[in-house]
N, CA, C and O atoms as a GROMACS GRO file, in nm:
protein
  276
    1MET      N    1   4.233  -2.194   5.491
    1MET     CA    2   4.064  -2.197   5.416
    1MET      C    3   4.035  -2.306   5.321
    1MET      O    4   4.130  -2.361   5.264
    2ARG      N    5   3.918  -2.342   5.300
    2ARG     CA    6   3.839  -2.433   5.320
    2ARG      C    7   3.744  -2.385   5.130
    2ARG      O    8   3.687  -2.281   5.097
    3ILE      N    9   3.761  -2.477   5.074
    3ILE     CA   10   3.720  -2.402   4.946
    3ILE      C   11   3.582  -2.551   4.950
    3ILE      O   12   3.604  -2.671   4.960
    4VAL      N   13   3.460  -2.486   4.938
    4VAL     CA   14   3.339  -2.529   4.925
    4VAL      C   15   3.290  -2.573   4.775
    4VAL      O   16   3.290  -2.506   4.672
    5PRO      N   17   3.241  -2.738   4.801
    5PRO     CA   18   3.246  -2.801   4.686
    5PRO      C   19   3.125  -2.787   4.614
    5PRO      O   20   3.091  -2.858   4.519
    6ASN      N   21   3.054  -2.684   4.667
    6ASN     CA   22   2.921  -2.608   4.614
    6ASN      C   23   2.941  -2.504   4.510
    6ASN      O   24   2.858  -2.493   4.420
    7LYS      N   25   3.022  -2.442   4.515
    7LYS     CA   26   3.084  -2.297   4.459
    7LYS      C   27   3.150  -2.413   4.297
    7LYS      O   28   3.101  -2.399   4.185
    8ILE      N   29   3.281  -2.533   4.333
    8ILE     CA   30   3.297  -2.569   4.266
    8ILE      C   31   3.222  -2.639   4.125
    8ILE      O   32   3.252  -2.628   4.006
    9LEU      N   33   3.088  -2.732   4.205
    9LEU     CA   34   2.982  -2.776   4.109
    9LEU      C   35   2.925  -2.701   4.008
    9LEU      O   36   2.909  -2.728   3.889
   10CYS      N   37   2.877  -2.536   4.119
   10CYS     CA   38   2.800  -2.446   4.027
   10CYS      C   39   2.898  -2.416   3.908
   10CYS      O   40   2.856  -2.428   3.793
   11GLY      N   41   3.019  -2.381   3.933
   11GLY     CA   42   3.117  -2.303   3.809
   11GLY      C   43   3.140  -2.446   3.638
   11GLY      O   44   3.147  -2.444   3.516
   12LEU      N   45   3.141  -2.541   3.751
   12LEU     CA   46   3.163  -2.698   3.670
   12LEU      C   47   2.993  -2.646   3.565
   12LEU      O   48   3.004  -2.614   3.447
   13ALA      N   49   2.874  -2.647   3.626
   13ALA     CA   50   2.760  -2.655   3.568
   13ALA      C   51   2.730  -2.536   3.469
   13ALA      O   52   2.655  -2.548   3.372
   14VAL      N   53   2.818  -2.384   3.513
   14VAL     CA   54   2.725  -2.322   3.431
   14VAL      C   55   2.895  -2.326   3.288
   14VAL      O   56   2.883  -2.268   3.180
   15LEU      N   57   3.002  -2.388   3.317
   15LEU     CA   58   3.082  -2.403   3.204
   15LEU      C   59   3.044  -2.532   3.136
   15LEU      O   60   3.125  -2.564   3.050
   16PHE      N   61   2.967  -2.597   3.147
   16PHE     CA   62   2.927  -2.763   3.046
   16PHE      C   63   2.807  -2.679   3.036
   16PHE      O   64   2.795  -2.664   2.914
   17SER      N   65   2.707  -2.614   3.094
   17SER     CA   66   2.605  -2.555   3.036
   17SER      C   67   2.634  -2.456   2.872
   17SER      O   68   2.561  -2.485   2.777
   18SER      N   69   2.722  -2.364   2.857
   18SER     CA   70   2.743  -2.262   2.828
   18SER      C   71   2.758  -2.374   2.672
   18SER      O   72   2.667  -2.388   2.591
   19VAL      N   73   2.854  -2.420   2.666
   19VAL     CA   74   2.939  -2.552   2.605
   19VAL      C   75   2.846  -2.610   2.535
   19VAL      O   76   2.853  -2.644   2.417
   20ALA      N   77   2.759  -2.622   2.606
   20ALA     CA   78   2.629  -2.740   2.530
   20ALA      C   79   2.516  -2.641   2.466
   20ALA      O   80   2.478  -2.678   2.355
   21PHE      N   81   2.473  -2.557   2.502
   21PHE     CA   82   2.384  -2.463   2.421
   21PHE      C   83   2.476  -2.329   2.308
   21PHE      O   84   2.418  -2.236   2.251
   22ALA      N   85   2.584  -2.351   2.304
   22ALA     CA   86   2.654  -2.294   2.235
   22ALA      C   87   2.652  -2.388   2.054
   22ALA      O   88   2.644  -2.327   1.948
   23ASN      N   89   2.659  -2.518   2.066
   23ASN     CA   90   2.656  -2.597   1.980
   23ASN      C   91   2.535  -2.531   1.833
   23ASN      O   92   2.420  -2.573   1.840
   24PRO      N   93   2.556  -2.472   1.762
   24PRO     CA   94   2.486  -2.416   1.678
   24PRO      C   95   2.384  -2.543   1.596
   24PRO      O   96   2.463  -2.635   1.575
   25GLY      N   97   2.274  -2.577   1.553
   25GLY     CA   98   2.218  -2.685   1.498
   25GLY      C   99   2.228  -2.662   1.322
   25GLY      O  100   2.274  -2.552   1.291
   26PRO      N  101   2.195  -2.741   1.221
   26PRO     CA  102   2.235  -2.736   1.112
   26PRO      C  103   2.175  -2.645   1.068
   26PRO      O  104   2.067  -2.631   1.126
   27PRO      N  105   2.200  -2.554   0.970
   27PRO     CA  106   2.140  -2.429   0.861
   27PRO      C  107   1.988  -2.439   0.785
   27PRO      O  108   1.962  -2.534   0.710
   28PRO      N  109   1.899  -2.341   0.812
   28PRO     CA  110   1.820  -2.409   0.775
   28PRO      C  111   1.764  -2.394   0.594
   28PRO      O  112   1.814  -2.306   0.524
   29PRO      N  113   1.697  -2.455   0.556
   29PRO     CA  114   1.716  -2.498   0.381
   29PRO      C  115   1.693  -2.362   0.294
   29PRO      O  116   1.602  -2.282   0.317
   30PRO      N  117   1.762  -2.353   0.219
   30PRO     CA  118   1.737  -2.257   0.108
   30PRO      C  119   1.607  -2.223   0.084
   30PRO      O  120   1.517  -2.303   0.106
   31VAL      N  121   1.583  -2.087   0.030
   31VAL     CA  122   1.438  -2.031  -0.061
   31VAL      C  123   1.496  -2.121  -0.141
   31VAL      O  124   1.613  -2.150  -0.168
   32PRO      N  125   1.319  -2.186  -0.196
   32PRO     CA  126   1.318  -2.242  -0.334
   32PRO      C  127   1.333  -2.112  -0.440
   32PRO      O  128   1.222  -2.059  -0.432
   33VAL      N  129   1.422  -2.026  -0.545
   33VAL     CA  130   1.392  -1.947  -0.637
   33VAL      C  131   1.271  -2.002  -0.709
   33VAL      O  132   1.258  -2.122  -0.730
   34LEU      N  133   1.162  -1.894  -0.755
   34LEU     CA  134   1.069  -1.891  -0.861
   34LEU      C  135   1.137  -1.921  -1.002
   34LEU      O  136   1.243  -1.883  -1.052
   35PRO      N  137   1.037  -2.002  -1.044
   35PRO     CA  138   1.083  -2.030  -1.218
   35PRO      C  139   0.980  -1.937  -1.301
   35PRO      O  140   0.864  -1.905  -1.277
   36GLY      N  141   1.056  -1.910  -1.394
   36GLY     CA  142   0.997  -1.796  -1.503
   36GLY      C  143   0.999  -1.702  -1.462
   36GLY      O  144   0.992  -1.636  -1.565
   37LEU      N  145   1.005  -1.628  -1.380
   37LEU     CA  146   0.993  -1.490  -1.284
   37LEU      C  147   1.116  -1.379  -1.335
   37LEU      O  148   1.192  -1.322  -1.257
   38PRO      N  149   1.117  -1.365  -1.472
   38PRO     CA  150   1.227  -1.297  -1.534
   38PRO      C  151   1.246  -1.158  -1.491
   38PRO      O  152   1.127  -1.126  -1.485
   39ILE      N  153   1.299  -1.072  -1.462
   39ILE     CA  154   1.255  -0.926  -1.378
   39ILE      C  155   1.300  -0.875  -1.503
   39ILE      O  156   1.232  -0.772  -1.490
   40ASP      N  157   1.363  -0.855  -1.628
   40ASP     CA  158   1.351  -0.772  -1.715
   40ASP      C  159   1.296  -0.827  -1.877
   40ASP      O  160   1.344  -0.799  -1.987
   41ASP      N  161   1.190  -0.906  -1.845
   41ASP     CA  162   1.166  -0.961  -1.974
   41ASP      C  163   1.046  -0.873  -2.047
   41ASP      O  164   1.003  -0.902  -2.159
   42GLY      N  165   1.004  -0.778  -1.979
   42GLY     CA  166   0.899  -0.678  -2.031
   42GLY      C  167   0.967  -0.537  -2.055
   42GLY      O  168   0.892  -0.447  -2.094
   43ILE      N  169   1.087  -0.509  -2.036
   43ILE     CA  170   1.127  -0.346  -1.990
   43ILE      C  171   1.111  -0.297  -2.148
   43ILE      O  172   1.069  -0.181  -2.151
   44CYS      N  173   1.128  -0.342  -2.256
   44CYS     CA  174   1.135  -0.305  -2.389
   44CYS      C  175   0.973  -0.236  -2.410
   44CYS      O  176   0.934  -0.121  -2.427
   45PHE      N  177   0.906  -0.367  -2.400
   45PHE     CA  178   0.770  -0.322  -2.439
   45PHE      C  179   0.740  -0.177  -2.344
   45PHE      O  180   0.697  -0.070  -2.389
   46LEU      N  181   0.768  -0.201  -2.234
   46LEU     CA  182   0.742  -0.063  -2.114
   46LEU      C  183   0.796   0.035  -2.172
   46LEU      O  184   0.736   0.139  -2.151
   47LEU      N  185   0.902   0.047  -2.249
   47LEU     CA  186   1.001   0.216  -2.285
   47LEU      C  187   0.949   0.247  -2.376
   47LEU      O  188   0.984   0.358  -2.417
   48ALA      N  189   0.835   0.171  -2.464
   48ALA     CA  190   0.821   0.150  -2.609
   48ALA      C  191   0.692   0.269  -2.601
   48ALA      O  192   0.668   0.377  -2.655
   49ALA      N  193   0.599   0.134  -2.450
   49ALA     CA  194   0.468   0.210  -2.468
   49ALA      C  195   0.471   0.362  -2.342
   49ALA      O  196   0.372   0.435  -2.345
   50ALA      N  197   0.574   0.392  -2.252
   50ALA     CA  198   0.613   0.526  -2.205
   50ALA      C  199   0.655   0.633  -2.306
   50ALA      O  200   0.648   0.754  -2.282
   51ILE      N  201   0.701   0.579  -2.425
   51ILE     CA  202   0.746   0.704  -2.511
   51ILE      C  203   0.605   0.722  -2.587
   51ILE      O  204   0.572   0.833  -2.629
   52ALA      N  205   0.524   0.611  -2.602
   52ALA     CA  206   0.429   0.667  -2.629
   52ALA      C  207   0.314   0.737  -2.595
   52ALA      O  208   0.229   0.791  -2.667
   53TYR      N  209   0.326   0.724  -2.441
   53TYR     CA  210   0.177   0.812  -2.416
   53TYR      C  211   0.296   0.902  -2.353
   53TYR      O  212   0.271   0.941  -2.238
   54GLY      N  213   0.401   0.936  -2.397
   54GLY     CA  214   0.480   1.046  -2.315
   54GLY      C  215   0.397   1.187  -2.439
   54GLY      O  216   0.339   1.293  -2.414
   55SER      N  217   0.435   1.110  -2.581
   55SER     CA  218   0.417   1.203  -2.705
   55SER      C  219   0.281   1.266  -2.707
   55SER      O  220   0.255   1.382  -2.740
   56TYR      N  221   0.197   1.173  -2.667
   56TYR     CA  222   0.053   1.141  -2.696
   56TYR      C  223   0.027   1.261  -2.611
   56TYR      O  224  -0.016   1.367  -2.657
   57LYS      N  225   0.054   1.241  -2.490
   57LYS     CA  226   0.068   1.390  -2.379
   57LYS      C  227   0.060   1.532  -2.414
   57LYS      O  228  -0.025   1.621  -2.407
   58MET      N  229   0.210   1.516  -2.464
   58MET     CA  230   0.324   1.651  -2.585
   58MET      C  231   0.181   1.693  -2.661
   58MET      O  232   0.098   1.780  -2.633
   59TYR      N  233   0.189   1.573  -2.794
   59TYR     CA  234   0.041   1.679  -2.864
   59TYR      C  235  -0.071   1.672  -2.803
   59TYR      O  236  -0.141   1.756  -2.858
   60GLN      N  237  -0.157   1.597  -2.685
   60GLN     CA  238  -0.232   1.677  -2.652
   60GLN      C  239  -0.223   1.827  -2.628
   60GLN      O  240  -0.266   1.908  -2.710
   61LEU      N  241  -0.151   1.869  -2.487
   61LEU     CA  242  -0.082   2.003  -2.477
   61LEU      C  243  -0.084   2.095  -2.548
   61LEU      O  244  -0.156   2.194  -2.540
   62LYS      N  245   0.023   2.063  -2.648
   62LYS     CA  246   0.003   2.122  -2.793
   62LYS      C  247  -0.126   2.201  -2.888
   62LYS      O  248  -0.120   2.312  -2.942
   63VAL      N  249  -0.240   2.108  -2.886
   63VAL     CA  250  -0.315   2.111  -2.971
   63VAL      C  251  -0.424   2.197  -2.812
   63VAL      O  252  -0.511   2.284  -2.823
   64ASN      N  253  -0.400   2.165  -2.748
   64ASN     CA  254  -0.509   2.249  -2.648
   64ASN      C  255  -0.445   2.367  -2.560
   64ASN      O  256  -0.457   2.383  -2.439
   65LYS      N  257  -0.372   2.450  -2.655
   65LYS     CA  258  -0.295   2.516  -2.581
   65LYS      C  259  -0.395   2.617  -2.619
   65LYS      O  260  -0.426   2.629  -2.737
   66LYS      N  261  -0.460   2.711  -2.504
   66LYS     CA  262  -0.491   2.847  -2.521
   66LYS      C  263  -0.433   2.942  -2.595
   66LYS      O  264  -0.311   2.948  -2.575
   67ALA      N  265  -0.490   3.050  -2.704
   67ALA     CA  266  -0.425   3.149  -2.741
   67ALA      C  267  -0.426   3.300  -2.648
   67ALA      O  268  -0.517   3.351  -2.582
   68PRO      N  269  -0.347   3.327  -2.662
   68PRO     CA  270  -0.324   3.465  -2.575
   68PRO      C  271  -0.394   3.564  -2.637
   68PRO      O  272  -0.394   3.595  -2.756
   69MET      N  273  -0.480   3.632  -2.500
   69MET     CA  274  -0.562   3.752  -2.552
   69MET      C  275  -0.514   3.833  -2.573
   69MET      O  276  -0.574   3.932  -2.615
   0.00000   0.00000   0.00000
């Protein structure tokens, strides 16, 4: 039984090409964080405005309530 050298060369080529392409490159650079943009800076102001608007709407509903006939 004779081993064909062509099959051996193809097998080695597949083996070495998979090793060559499996090597990962360097990781991408990190994304810079934008300075001066805190998330919770105006929460107290927003909460106070929401309470004021809610109480204003409740007052309007109470004043504009129609009397039953």
